N, C-alpha and C positions, 0 to 999 in steps of 0.2 A: 818458621818456628811461633805457635802459640801456646799458651802457656794458660790454663785454663784453672785456678787455684782455689778451692775451697766456693766454689761458685754454680755448679750446677743442683746442686741441693736448693739452690735458692730459687731454679728458677721452675714456672709453673710447666712450660713446653718445653722440658729438655730436650728431647727428639729433635724438634727445630734448632734449639741452641746447639748440638751435635752437628746437626746438616750443616747449618750456616758457618760453624768455624770451619768445618769439611771444607767447603766451598773458597772460603779467603785464601787457604793454603797453597801456596807456591809448589810446582810439581815437585815433588820429592820432601816437600815439608813434612813437618814433624808435628801432630797436637800431643802436649801434655796436658793431661787431666790429673787433678789430687781432689779427692773428694771423701766425706765419710764412707764406713760401710757397716751395716748391721742394725737391729731395731735404733728407730728415734728415742732419746729420753726428753722428759717431758722439759726442759731448758729450750729445747732446740727450736720449738715452734715460736719462742718469744723473741729467740734470735733470727726469725725468716726463714726456717729451712720447711721444706714443704715436703723433703722426703730426705731419706738415706737410703743408700742402694746394696742391697739384698746380695751376697756371693753369686758373683756370675751375670748378676743383671746389665749392671755399666757395660758390660763389655758383648752385650748380645745388643743393646743401643747401640754402641759402635757399630758393632757389622750390619745390622740394618741399616743404617745411617750408608753405608755402602765404602766404610773404611775400612783399612787395613790394619791391624793390631799387629804391632811390632812385639812388644813386653809387657807383661800386666807384673807389678808388684805391690801386694801386699803389705802394709805394717801392721801391729797388732796396736790398738790401741791403748794405752796407759793413763789409767783417767786416778787421780787422788780425792774424787768428792763422787757420792750417792748419785750425783745429778749429773 
């Protein structure tokens, strides 16, 4: 199992990162990706984000890398700040 939590939004070549994670998986292994979705907020570039994913974008990148999607769970972002 590989867990990528709040990482892909920091990586310039996310397509290559997803492909490499897929190559590291054992047969029948699982890849869990947690990342942000939606429009970037101003402070996010200051913490190293190069992107947030739009709905469906990450799923397409995963499929394009040759991986099979078993389940997608989308959580709504709760923000107490205007940033």
